[in-house]
RONUTOR-702973 format. One record per residue (C-alpha): residue in three letters; x, y, z. Coordinates in nm, 4 decimals, padded with zeros to 6 digits. Layout:
    aa         c1         c2         c3
   ALA          X          Y          Z
...
This chain:
    aa         c1         c2         c3
   MET   -02.2137   -03.1859   -03.7706
   SER   -02.4411   -03.1268   -03.4688
   LYS   -02.6251   -02.7986   -03.3516
   HIS   -02.7226   -02.6970   -03.0643
   LEU   -02.9859   -02.4131   -03.0047
   ILE   -02.8416   -02.1697   -02.7708
   GLU   -03.0378   -01.8464   -02.6307
   VAL   -02.8418   -01.6004   -02.5145
   THR   -02.8461   -01.1971   -02.4214
   VAL   -02.5782   -01.0071   -02.6245
   ASN   -02.5530   -00.6539   -02.4905
   GLY   -02.9220   -00.6268   -02.3838
   GLU   -03.0368   -00.8396   -02.7064
   ARG   -03.1717   -01.1743   -02.6992
   HIS   -03.0781   -01.4160   -02.9341
   SER   -03.1969   -01.7599   -03.0063
   VAL   -02.9738   -01.9565   -03.2377
   GLU   -02.8779   -02.2639   -03.3874
   VAL   -02.4835   -02.3321   -03.3477
   PRO   -02.2487   -02.5988   -03.4440
   ALA   -02.1234   -02.8033   -03.1255
   ARG   -01.7701   -02.6684   -03.1995
   ARG   -01.8326   -02.3104   -03.3196
   MET   -01.6056   -02.0798   -03.0836
   LEU   -01.7716   -01.7867   -02.9475
   SER   -01.5641   -01.5334   -03.1048
   ASP   -01.6860   -01.6994   -03.4132
   PHE   -02.0341   -01.6716   -03.3127
   LEU   -02.0261   -01.3195   -03.1801
   ARG   -01.8349   -01.1941   -03.5317
   ASP   -01.9928   -01.3696   -03.8100
   ASP   -02.3248   -01.4701   -03.7107
   LEU   -02.4011   -01.1601   -03.4943
   CYS   -02.1753   -00.9426   -03.6793
   LEU   -02.0118   -00.7589   -03.3993
   THR   -01.6878   -00.7225   -03.5312
   GLY   -01.5212   -00.5213   -03.2487
   THR   -01.4152   -00.8878   -03.0887
   LYS   -01.1056   -00.9343   -03.2718
   ARG   -00.9253   -01.2702   -03.3485
   GLY   -00.5870   -01.2356   -03.2597
   CYS   -00.3641   -01.5528   -03.1194
   GLU   -00.6783   -01.7230   -03.1294
   THR   -00.4783   -01.9361   -02.8421
   GLY   -00.6313   -01.6819   -02.5217
   ILE   -00.2637   -01.5294   -02.4778
   CYS   -00.3243   -01.1392   -02.6629
   GLY   -00.6512   -01.0519   -02.4850
   ALA   -00.8044   -00.9162   -02.7693
   CYS   -01.0998   -01.1264   -02.7861
   SER   -01.2197   -01.0450   -02.4445
   VAL   -01.5602   -00.9935   -02.3795
   LEU   -01.7674   -01.0319   -02.0518
   VAL   -02.0020   -01.3342   -01.9696
   ASP   -02.2166   -01.2526   -01.6618
   GLY   -02.0033   -00.9490   -01.5780
   GLU   -01.6528   -01.2028   -01.5804
   VAL   -01.4045   -01.1603   -01.8295
   VAL   -01.3661   -01.4368   -02.0844
   LYS   -01.1849   -01.5106   -02.4231
   SER   -01.4062   -01.5844   -02.6452
   CYS   -01.1777   -01.7785   -02.8677
   LEU   -01.1205   -02.0246   -02.6066
   SER   -01.5055   -02.0410   -02.5396
   LEU   -01.7383   -02.2435   -02.7484
   ALA   -02.0914   -02.0710   -02.8211
   VAL   -02.2718   -02.3603   -02.6356
   GLN   -02.1176   -02.2638   -02.3275
   ALA   -02.2810   -01.9345   -02.3312
   HIS   -02.6077   -02.0767   -02.3534
   GLY   -02.8426   -01.8783   -02.0927
   ARG   -02.6281   -01.5997   -02.0098
   SER   -02.5600   -01.2655   -02.0778
   ILE   -02.2799   -01.1303   -02.2925
   THR   -02.1317   -00.7733   -02.3385
   THR   -01.8882   -00.6868   -02.5927
   VAL   -01.7006   -00.3771   -02.7227
   GLU   -02.0183   -00.2850   -02.8507
   GLY   -02.2293   -00.2789   -02.5720
   LEU   -02.0338    00.0041   -02.3574
   ALA   -02.1895    00.2991   -02.4965
   THR   -02.5652    00.4201   -02.4388
   ASN   -02.7349    00.5362   -02.7288
   ASP   -02.4918    00.8097   -02.9043
   GLU   -02.2594    00.8325   -02.5547
   LEU   -01.9543    00.6524   -02.5413
   HIS   -01.8412    00.5003   -02.2136
   PRO   -01.6463    00.6739   -02.0034
   LEU   -01.3588    00.4291   -02.1012
   GLN   -01.4047    00.4890   -02.4588
   GLN   -01.4187    00.8311   -02.4158
   SER   -01.0778    00.8149   -02.2108
   PHE   -00.9212    00.5933   -02.4439
   MET   -00.9489    00.8432   -02.7197
   GLU   -00.8601    01.1736   -02.4748
   CYS   -00.5476    00.9563   -02.3724
   GLY   -00.4430    00.8130   -02.6406
   GLY   -00.5081    00.4821   -02.5194
   LEU   -00.5477    00.3312   -02.8589
   GLN   -00.2716    00.3184   -03.1564
   CYS   -00.3506    00.0666   -03.4043
   GLY   -00.6989   -00.0125   -03.1994
   TYR   -00.6427   -00.3985   -03.2656
   CYS   -00.6133   -00.4712   -02.8988
   THR   -00.8372   -00.1743   -02.7588
   PRO   -01.1616   -00.3979   -02.7455
   GLY   -01.0095   -00.6407   -02.5374
   MET   -00.8341   -00.3768   -02.3448
   LEU   -01.1526   -00.1869   -02.2700
   MET   -01.3610   -00.4985   -02.1787
   THR   -01.1025   -00.5839   -01.9169
   ALA   -01.0765   -00.2535   -01.7929
   CYS   -01.4588   -00.2556   -01.7680
   HIS   -01.4281   -00.5667   -01.5672
   MET   -01.1133   -00.4100   -01.3399
   LEU   -01.3288   -00.1036   -01.2565
   ALA   -01.6262   -00.2731   -01.1865
   ARG   -01.4403   -00.4430   -00.9071
   ASN   -01.2052   -00.2000   -00.8007
   PRO   -01.3802    00.1660   -00.8920
   ASN   -01.0466    00.3412   -00.7727
   PRO   -00.7482    00.1321   -00.8570
   THR   -00.3583    00.2284   -00.8611
   GLU   -00.1660    00.1866   -01.1609
   HIS    00.0140   -00.0776   -01.0217
   GLU   -00.3497   -00.2162   -01.0124
   VAL   -00.4538   -00.1641   -01.3475
   ARG   -00.0965   -00.3098   -01.5107
   GLU   -00.1775   -00.6126   -01.2904
   GLY   -00.5443   -00.5950   -01.4143
   LEU   -00.4025   -00.5638   -01.7782
   ASN   -00.1730   -00.8896   -01.7622
   GLY   -00.3690   -01.0764   -01.9785
   ASN   -00.4037   -00.8572   -02.2900
   LEU   -00.1220   -00.7547   -02.5071
   CYS   -00.0868   -00.4559   -02.7233
   ARG    00.2321   -00.4030   -02.9543
   CYS    00.2066   -00.0216   -03.0066
   THR    00.1620    00.1801   -02.6932
   GLY    00.3860    00.0324   -02.4698
   TYR    00.1069    00.0562   -02.2100
   THR    00.1495    00.4166   -02.0933
   GLN   -00.1505    00.5516   -02.2204
   ILE   -00.3522    00.2566   -02.1890
   VAL   -00.3141    00.3049   -01.7918
   GLU   -00.3230    00.6553   -01.8017
   SER   -00.6615    00.5676   -02.0228
   ILE   -00.7856    00.3925   -01.7386
   LEU   -00.7428    00.6206   -01.4802
   ASP   -00.8967    00.9015   -01.6128
   ALA   -01.2057    00.6860   -01.6856
   SER   -01.1836    00.5824   -01.3119
   GLU   -01.2355    00.9415   -01.2210
   LYS   -01.5145    00.9981   -01.4400
   MET   -01.6649    00.7263   -01.3175
   ARG   -01.6330    00.8418   -00.9788
   GLY   -01.7402    01.1899   -01.0672
   ASN   -01.4135    01.3635   -01.0027
């Protein structure tokens, strides 16, 4: 199996790693870099549990090859917090009950992070539309939407 040298920045840290040509980005993040916050769910891109940001855009890492990330910047859920301080989204998910079993939470957080970067003051409808690529079996989305709206307020300083 052929291997390729890739250079990526993950959560602000540069990595230079040889990976098999067919290595999925989700497997690279979880198994090679031990960033297990990125979840393997459906492995078909439907559930969104594997969502990460690549150069600021949401990517389903179970559908992307690690070699496609060469030269790019990746943010995983582990990269949201700074030092010992949770990101406002993480804090709001805890405070508003946006997580239940937690399996979908990393993908939800990454999608919400992307959403709020583009629209810092979304409506409930816009949040629900923005989450259309992420599935949750536990919450019915109400607390997730409330968490994102709460984080939006915190991030705007209200």
